[in-house]
N, C-alpha and C positions, 0 to 999 in steps of 0.2 A: 504493500500500500504506500509506503514511504517513497518508493521509486516512482510510482505513478504521480504522487503529489509533486515530487521534484520536477518531473517532466512538465506538469501543468504550470508550475510556478516559474519555469524558465521560458515561458511564452515570450516571443520576440516583440514585446511592447516597448516602443522607444521611450515613452514616458508613462506616467501613471494612468493617463487618460488618452483614449483615441476617439476622434470625432469624425463622423462621416454620414453617408446617406444610404438608404435602402434602395439600391439601384443606381444606375449611371445618370446622375442629375445633369451632367454635362459631358462633353467629349472625353474619351478615355485619357488622352495625353494631358489635357488640362486638369482632369480630375486627379491624376497621379501627382501633379504639382501642388494641387490645393489641399488634398486630404491624404491620410495615411491608412484608411480602412474603408471598406465597402461591404455591404451585405448583398450578395449576389441573389437576384430575384428570379432570373430565368430558370433556376434549378427547382423552383417551386411549381411554376406553370408548365413549362416545356423545356427540358434540358437541351442544351446545344451539343454538338459533337465534342468529344474529349479533346480533339486537336485545338478547338477554339479556346478552351480553358488553359491548355498548355501554352498557347500563344500569349494569352493574357498574363500568365505568370512570368514568361520570359521578358515581356515588354514592360512589366511593372518594376518599380524600384525594389531592391532586395528587401527593404524593411517594410514594404507595403503589405497590409494584412487583408486577406479575403476571408470573410465569413460566408457560410453557405446556408441558405434556407432550404430545408429538406423538402423533397418532392411531395406534392399533395397526394399522390397515390398512397403514401404512408399515413398521412394525418387526416385527410378529408375524405368523406364519402363521395361517391360519384354523383350524388344529387347536388353537390356544391356547384354554383355557377362558374367557378374558376376552372372547372373541367372543360369548358368550352374552348380553352386555349390549347388543349391537347391536339396534336396532329392526327393521331390514330384513335378513333373512338373506341370506348370499351364495349366489348360484346355484351348484349343484354344478359346473357346467362352467367356472366362473370362479375357483374357490377357489385354484387354483395361481398366480393372477395377483396375489395380495396378499401383503404382508409381505416382510421381509428385503431391503428397498430395491430390489426388483426393478424393472427399467427398463420398466414397463408404464404404460399410460394410467391404469389404476386407481390405482396407487400415486401417480402424479403428481397425479391428481385429489384424492386424500386430502391431499396436501401443500397444494393450493390452498385447501382448507377450513381447514387449520391456519393458513395464511398470512392468510386473511381474519379469523380469530379473533384472531390476534396483532395485526393492525392495529387491530381494534376495541378491544382492551385496551391498546394502546400498549405492547405487550410488547417487551422488549429481549433476553430469554433464552428459548430454546426447547430443551427436553430431548428427546433421542431415547434411550429406554431399550430395549436389546435383551435378549431372553430368553436363558437358558442354552443353548437349542437353536441359537442363532445363533453357530455355531462359526467359527473363522478359516480357512474354506475359501477356495480361490482364487476361486470364484464369488462368495462373500459379500464378499470384499475388493473385487472388481471392481465389484460392485453398489453398494457404499458410495461408491466414487469416482465412478461414473456419476451417482448420485443427487445428491450434494452439489455436483458441478460443473454439473449441469443446472438446479437450482432457482434461483429468484431469492431470494438471501439477504437482500436489502434491508440494513437496519442491524442485523440480529439477531446476537447472539452465540449460536452453535449448540453445544450440549453433547451429549456421547455418554457413556452409561453402559453399558459392556459388562459381561457377567457372566463366570463362570469359563471358563477354556479359552484365553484370549487371553494371549500372552506380552507382557511389558512393552515389548519393543523393537518389536513390531508395533503396539501401541496408540500408542506415542510417534511412530512413523513416520507412521501414518495421521492422527493428530490434527494433526501438524505440517504434513503435505502438504495436508490439507483444511481447515486452520484451525479445528479443533474444540477445545473445552474438554473435558478428560477429567474426567468426573463420577465421584465415588467415595463410598463409605461410608468415612470416614477411619479407622475402627477395623478396617478390612479391608485397605486399600491406600492408597497415596499418589498424589495427582494427578500425572500425567506430562507434562501439556501444558496451556497456556492462560494468558492474561493475567489472568483472574479465576479464582476457586476456587468450585466448586459441590459442596457436601457434601449427601448424602442419607443420613439415619441410619435404618437398618432394624432396629435391635435387635442385641444380641449373643447368641451369638457369630456366628451366620450367619442373617440374615434371621429373627430371632426377634421377631416383631411384638408379642408379649406382654411383651417385656423392658421394665423400667423402669430408666432410666439412674440410676446412683448419683451422689452428689456427686463421688466420686473420678473417675468417668467424665467428668463435665462439666468438671471441672478439667483433666483430660487433654485434652479437646477444646479447651478455651481455649488450651492451649499449642500446639496444632496450627495455630493461626491466625497467619499471617505478615503480610507487608506488603501483599499483594495484596488487592483487594476480595474479600470472602468472602460467599457466600450459604449459610446453614446451614438446612436444611429437615428437620424430623423427620417420619418416616414409620412410626412404631410406634403401637400402639393408645393409648398414654399420651402421644401427641405434644403435646397441648395443655399438659399440666402440665410435661412435660420441657422444652418450648420456653420456657415462662415461667420455669422455674427457671434455665435457661441464660441468659436475659435478665438475671435478677437477679444471677447470678454475674458476668457481663461488666460489669454496671453497678456492681459492688462493693457491692450491697445485702445 
């Protein structure tokens, strides 16, 4: 266990905090100059060819960090509107075999794809975002445990972002048992588990993607950052400008 913790604690964070966006908010070359981390979004909707991610890694600065959002085939049921972005439709007879961490060959195959992408990008952190329909049922809890105990975790720090409906004590117990980082929007809840902090900002008050963070908001956000390594990723429509403003605030500019 100590060896695993040492590997996680040696993550290549240039500073205590990394700031970026969920997705390419501007051209790649400019993004590499402006930020030091990105959460890759294509991996959730429709993964690209592995060669594409290998190229991204080669062209990015050595210290640049890619985090990966796990494929929806693992986390979301096929009734999710996000499945419309899949190139190959799911056959009707197999739709119930996808999503919600079900212990199926299809879900495990989707993880293998995510794993290959993460290796190509030299990723250290992988995010599993579950929808509001993923409720704390006994079956869902069991599937979570089966999935994370079965996959090859390699060196990854695995993060879980649950939505409404989960009690704090259940989140804390599951994250502790499965060694997961509890990912949150810090304006909605506090992280309950993890040696690193993974913040995803979706706008206020509740997933308002059109929201523009005020200076007072960003000052409050800066006070939420403690001694742990922190990854702050903006996921609102104004994410490019808000992330840059937060960078300037942290730098004291």
